[in-house]
N, C-alpha and C positions, 0 to 999 in steps of 0.2 A: 230816481225821483223826478229828475228833469224830463225824462222821456214821458212819464205819466202825466206831468203837468202840461207838456206840449200837446199830448194826445187829447186830453180832456178839453183843452181850450181851442182845439182845431174846429170843433163843432160849434156852430152858432147857438146862442141860447134859444130856447123854445119861445115862440110867440104865444100869446094867449090862445089864439085860434088853433095852433099846432098842438098845444098842451091839451085843450079841450077835445080835439079830434082823437089824439092818442088815448086819452082817458076813456072816452066813449068806446073805442075799439077794445081797450084792455078789459073794461067791465063787461063787454060782450064775449070775452073769452079768447081774444086774440093774443097769443103769447109773444108774437113779434112786436105788438104795440107795447107790451110791458118792457121788453128788452130795449126798445127804442127810447121809451120814457126814462129808463134807468141811464142808458148811455148818454143821452142828451142832457141829463140832469147832473151828471158827475161833476160838472164844472162848479156846482154849488159847494161841494165838499171842501176844496182848498180855500175858497173864500171864507167859509165859516171857520176853518181850522186856523187861519192866520191869527184870529183873536185869542187862540190858546197856546201859541208858541211861547215858550219860556215858563210854562206852568208845570214843568217837571216831567214832561213826556216828550219822546222823540217825535219829530214831525211825521215820520212814517207811521208811528202808532196812531197819531191823530187822524191821518188820512185813512188808515185801515178801519178804525172805529167809525169814522164818518161815512165811509162807503157802506159798512154794514147797517148803519142807521138809515141810510138812503134806501137800501133794499127793504128794510122794515117799514119805512114810510110809504113805499109803493104798495106793499101788501095792505097796510092799514087804509090807504086811500081807495082801494078797490071797492069798498063798501059805499053805497050811495049815502048822500046826506052831508058830505063834506062841503063846508061853505067857503073856506079859504081856497085860493088858487093852489095848485099842487106845489109850485115852487116855494110858496110861503110855508106850507105844511112841511115840506121836506127840509127846508133850512132850519125850521124850529126843531124838528126831530133830530137833526144832526147836532145842533147846538146843545140840546138836552143830553144827548149821548156823550158829548165831549165834556160837559159840566160834570156828569157822573164819573167819567174816566179820570178827570184831574182832581176831583175832590179828595180822594184818599191821599194824593201827593201834597195837596195844600194843607191838609190837616196834620200830616206827618212833619211838614217843614215849618 
């Protein structure tokens, strides 16, 4: 887990210009831009996950589900017409996925 956290925080966060450039390239069909957007956005996942620690799931489970939600957020953002910046969209998608993950645990306890 520590290695993962060090790795995702080694990359600086995307600036608004970098994000817009990568999204434009991604929408034009550049798979490298999609990969770069995912990689540079991974640092969002542990930040959102911190709010769910102690909700009945292991930290690793939260990170795993958060990463999958990030991938889905990238896919959803490929369609034009998104008004929020990608980082806002991605963080919300991760948050929603984690809420769904921990809800059964909260209801059982």
